[in-house]
C-alpha positions in Angstrom: 127.5 72.7 192.2 128.7 73.8 188.9 131.4 71.9 187.0 134.2 72.0 184.5 135.2 69.1 182.6 138.4 68.2 180.8 138.9 65.7 179.0 141.4 63.2 177.1 144.7 64.9 178.7 147.2 62.5 176.9 151.2 62.7 178.3 154.2 60.4 178.2 155.6 59.6 181.8 156.8 56.8 183.9 154.7 55.6 186.4 154.3 51.8 187.0 155.7 48.7 189.2 158.3 47.4 186.6 161.1 48.6 185.8 160.9 48.8 182.0 157.6 50.8 183.0 159.8 53.3 185.2 162.7 53.4 182.4 160.6 53.2 179.2 157.5 54.9 180.5 154.2 55.1 178.7 151.1 57.3 177.3 148.6 58.3 180.1 145.8 60.0 179.9 143.5 62.0 182.5 139.6 63.4 183.1 139.7 66.0 185.6 135.7 67.0 186.4 135.8 69.9 189.2 132.9 71.7 191.1 132.5 76.0 191.5 130.5 77.8 192.3 130.5 80.1 188.7 127.3 82.2 189.7 129.5 85.5 190.5 132.5 84.9 188.2 130.7 88.4 186.5 132.9 87.3 183.6 136.0 88.0 185.8 138.7 85.4 184.8 140.0 85.8 188.4 136.9 84.7 189.7 136.8 81.3 188.7 138.8 78.6 187.9 141.1 78.9 184.7 140.9 75.2 183.0 144.2 76.0 180.8 145.9 76.7 183.7 144.7 73.6 185.5 145.4 71.3 182.2 148.9 72.1 181.8 149.3 71.9 186.1 147.7 68.2 185.5 150.7 67.0 182.9 153.3 69.0 184.7 152.7 67.5 187.7 152.1 64.0 186.1 155.1 64.0 184.2 157.4 65.4 186.8 156.2 63.2 189.3 157.1 59.2 189.4 154.8 56.8 191.4 154.5 52.8 191.5 150.5 52.5 191.4 148.1 54.8 190.0 146.6 55.2 193.5 149.7 57.0 194.6 149.5 59.3 191.4 145.5 60.2 191.7 145.3 61.2 195.2 148.5 62.9 195.3 147.7 64.7 192.0 143.7 65.8 193.7 145.4 67.4 196.9 147.8 69.4 194.6 144.7 70.9 192.8 142.6 71.1 195.5 145.2 73.3 197.7 146.6 75.2 194.6 142.8 76.4 193.3 140.7 77.6 196.1 138.0 78.0 194.4 137.5 74.4 193.9 135.3 72.9 195.8 135.8 69.3 194.7 137.3 67.6 192.1 136.7 63.6 190.2 139.7 62.4 188.2 139.4 59.5 185.9 143.2 58.1 185.3 143.6 56.0 181.9 146.6 53.7 181.7 145.7 51.9 178.1 149.3 50.1 177.9 149.5 48.5 180.9 151.5 45.2 180.8 148.4 42.8 181.4 149.2 39.5 179.4 145.8 39.6 177.5 143.3 41.4 175.0 141.8 44.5 176.6 140.7 48.0 175.6 142.0 50.1 178.5 142.3 50.6 182.9 141.1 53.3 184.9 140.8 54.9 188.2 138.2 57.1 189.2 139.0 59.2 192.8 136.4 62.0 194.1 138.1 64.2 196.9 136.6 67.4 198.1 137.1 70.2 201.0 134.8 68.9 203.2 133.9 70.2 206.8 134.7 68.8 209.7 134.8 68.7 213.5 137.5 67.4 216.0 136.7 66.9 219.7 140.4 67.8 222.1 140.8 66.6 225.4 143.9 66.8 228.2 144.4 66.0 231.8 148.1 65.6 231.7 150.7 67.8 232.0 150.5 71.4 230.4 146.7 70.6 229.9 146.3 74.1 227.6 149.9 73.3 226.0 148.8 69.9 224.8 145.4 71.4 223.7 147.1 74.4 221.5 149.6 71.7 219.5 146.3 70.6 217.7 145.8 73.6 216.4 150.0 74.0 215.8 149.7 71.0 213.6 146.8 71.9 211.7 148.0 75.0 210.7 151.7 73.1 209.5 149.1 70.8 207.1 148.3 72.1 203.3 145.3 69.3 203.6 143.3 71.5 205.6 142.4 74.8 207.3 141.4 75.9 210.6 137.8 77.7 210.6 137.2 77.9 214.0 137.9 77.1 217.6 136.0 77.3 220.9 137.5 78.6 224.4 138.7 75.6 226.2 136.4 74.5 229.2 137.7 72.6 232.2 135.3 69.7 233.6 135.7 66.5 235.8 136.7 62.9 234.1 134.4 61.4 232.5 133.3 57.5 232.9 136.4 56.8 235.1 136.9 59.3 237.7 139.8 58.6 239.9 142.0 61.3 237.3 142.6 64.8 237.3 140.2 67.2 235.3 140.0 67.6 231.8 140.8 70.5 229.8 138.2 70.1 226.4 138.0 72.2 223.0 135.9 71.7 219.7 138.2 73.2 216.6 136.5 73.4 213.1 138.5 72.4 210.0 138.3 72.5 206.4 140.0 69.4 204.9 140.7 67.7 201.7 141.3 64.4 203.9 139.3 61.1 203.4 137.4 60.4 207.0 140.7 57.5 207.2 142.9 60.0 206.5 141.8 62.6 209.2 141.6 59.9 211.8 145.3 59.1 211.1 146.1 62.4 211.6 144.0 62.6 214.9 147.0 59.7 215.7 149.7 61.0 214.7 148.5 64.4 216.8 148.5 62.0 219.7 151.6 60.2 219.3 153.3 63.7 218.8 152.0 65.1 222.5 153.1 61.3 224.2 149.8 60.0 224.4 149.5 56.2 225.8 146.7 54.3 226.2 146.0 52.8 229.2 142.2 52.4 229.9 139.5 53.3 228.4 138.0 56.5 229.4 141.6 57.0 230.9 143.7 59.9 232.1 145.9 61.1 228.6 148.2 63.8 227.4 146.0 64.7 224.5 142.7 63.0 222.9 141.6 64.1 219.3 138.4 62.8 218.2 136.4 63.1 214.6 133.4 64.9 215.8 131.4 65.2 212.6 132.4 64.5 209.1 130.5 66.8 207.1 127.2 64.7 206.7 129.3 61.0 206.4 128.1 58.2 209.0 130.7 55.4 209.3 130.3 52.9 211.6 132.6 50.1 212.2 135.1 49.1 214.3 138.2 51.0 213.3 136.1 54.6 212.9 132.7 55.8 214.1 131.5 59.0 212.3 129.4 60.8 213.9 131.0 60.1 217.1 128.6 57.8 218.8 128.5 59.4 222.3 128.7 63.1 221.4 125.0 64.0 222.1 125.7 62.1 225.6 128.7 64.8 227.0 128.3 68.0 227.5 132.0 69.1 227.5 131.7 68.3 223.8 128.2 70.2 223.3 129.1 73.0 225.1 132.2 74.2 223.4 130.6 72.8 219.8 127.3 75.4 220.4 129.9 78.1 221.3 131.2 77.8 217.7 128.7 76.4 215.9 125.1 76.3 217.8 123.0 75.2 214.2 125.2 72.1 213.2 123.3 69.2 212.5 123.4 65.9 213.7 123.2 63.9 210.8 121.7 61.0 212.6 119.6 62.4 215.0 119.2 65.3 212.6 118.6 67.9 215.6 121.0 70.5 215.9 123.6 71.1 219.1 121.5 73.5 221.0 118.7 71.4 220.9 121.0 67.8 221.6 122.5 70.2 224.9 119.1 71.7 226.4 118.0 67.7 226.3 121.4 66.6 228.2 120.5 69.3 230.9 117.4 68.4 231.4 117.9 64.9 231.7 
């Protein structure tokens, strides 16, 4: 992917934890590097990203808003830019705070973040209440969230319960999205959607109004107590693989290195 770099955007703003920073303000400097495919711009400005407009928007956003932390400024600004300039595939922001209130000699304080549009797949399931309406509510929340776009959805599959069998049958589906969330932000989104649907976690693999799981997040591999990507059991569940095959049959599992069609075939043969 090609990169356009803007260095040294200097402006006066009022970000900081201390009152004197909020009142008096200070100088900030931002470097921005964004990724874009320039191969087909054909010397037409509307087929690329106008770095002059990006520069003005960065300064405008950073001077009109006020945050305690550089972390908040960087993340809010990144979301704003990726949401506005749709040809940006990703961007890296470095925020300099050369006059930070540190009681010792120093040259600079900087924060650098990278954010990008990523393809992710979500599995949805419901076996309480209006099952179809519960799954549809996930689509509604995606449509209402500026940090993601719907890229595909499967039909709903009715399946018997998995793990714990003394409960009603499920409706299951898979959703493909493009998102600028990080994996943990996407996990928070999934939990919010479940809570809005009245999800109560009573027992593992038990009945639920709505379950929303991250199956894959680009090629990312995460394995800790709070989040596991890819979903550690997706290759063992036909109610995940069947709807996933419907919308993305050649998606490669980032760990097993097999596409989901092959995984479903293996599962059906066992």
